FIPA-966265 format. One record per residue (C-alpha): residue number from 1; residue in three letters; x, y, z. Coordinates in pm, whole numbers, plus 50000, padded with zeros to 5 digits. Example, Ala and Ser with C-alpha at 12.3 -4.5 7.8 and 13.67 -1.06 7.14 Angstrom:
BEGIN
num, residu, X, Y, Z
1, Ala, 51230, 49550, 50780
2, Ser, 51367, 49894, 50714
This chain:
BEGIN
num, residu, X, Y, Z
1, Unk, 14182, 19013, 14312
2, Unk, 13768, 18985, 14236
3, Unk, 13698, 19299, 14341
4, Unk, 13968, 19494, 14096
5, Unk, 13809, 19264, 13866
6, Unk, 13431, 19399, 13943
7, Unk, 13620, 19735, 14005
8, Unk, 13749, 19733, 13641
9, Unk, 14020, 19880, 13829
10, Unk, 14405, 19863, 13657
11, Unk, 14550, 19645, 13828
12, Unk, 14895, 19425, 13674
13, Unk, 14912, 19089, 13637
14, Unk, 15352, 18957, 13668
15, Unk, 15515, 18715, 13797
16, Unk, 15815, 18682, 13963
17, Unk, 16023, 18358, 14053
18, Unk, 15913, 18144, 13819
19, Unk, 16115, 17886, 13963
20, Unk, 16081, 17903, 14279
21, Unk, 15671, 17942, 14238
22, Unk, 15662, 17734, 13844
23, Unk, 15493, 17947, 13667
24, Unk, 15515, 18220, 13383
25, Unk, 15292, 18514, 13275
26, Unk, 15135, 18282, 13022
27, Unk, 15014, 18078, 13289
28, Unk, 14911, 18417, 13494
29, Unk, 14677, 18511, 13255
30, Unk, 14593, 18186, 13141
31, Unk, 14469, 18147, 13508
32, Unk, 14303, 18482, 13550
33, Unk, 14119, 18425, 13297
34, Unk, 13993, 18088, 13346
35, Unk, 13844, 18227, 13728
36, Unk, 13702, 18565, 13588
37, Unk, 13590, 18402, 13216
38, Unk, 13719, 18715, 13054
39, Unk, 13755, 18719, 12704
40, Unk, 14072, 18804, 12443
41, Unk, 13991, 19222, 12428
42, Unk, 13917, 19255, 12828
43, Unk, 14285, 19128, 12809
44, Unk, 14395, 19331, 12578
45, Unk, 14225, 19634, 12728
46, Unk, 14389, 19586, 13054
47, Unk, 14702, 19509, 12950
48, Unk, 14678, 19821, 12767
49, Unk, 14602, 19982, 13115
50, Unk, 14902, 19798, 13272
51, Unk, 15091, 20037, 13012
52, Unk, 15049, 20300, 13176
53, Unk, 15275, 20188, 13482
54, Unk, 15564, 20127, 13327
55, Unk, 15825, 20378, 13421
56, Unk, 16173, 20238, 13139
57, Unk, 15983, 20460, 12847
58, Unk, 16174, 20357, 12561
59, Unk, 15982, 20024, 12586
60, Unk, 15643, 20147, 12629
61, Unk, 15533, 20238, 12299
62, Unk, 15671, 19948, 12140
63, Unk, 15444, 19709, 12426
64, Unk, 15151, 19977, 12275
65, Unk, 15226, 19821, 11884
66, Unk, 15262, 19479, 12011
67, Unk, 14943, 19414, 12272
68, Unk, 14709, 19673, 11990
69, Unk, 14901, 19429, 11656
70, Unk, 14787, 19094, 11854
71, Unk, 14419, 18952, 11709
72, Unk, 14311, 18567, 11885
């Protein structure tokens, strides 16, 4: 993850089996930002890049609008 972050490579932070691992997407995003001293804008940019990987095109435009509209 350090190398991907340093290269500003496109990657997606997500969760699976939230009950098994006792986590959620908010916690994972917080931990990433804390570990790499990521600003709100950097996180927003990463999340927008991740939208390129969405398979369900019916929600892609909605999600991009939600992320873009967010103001920390």
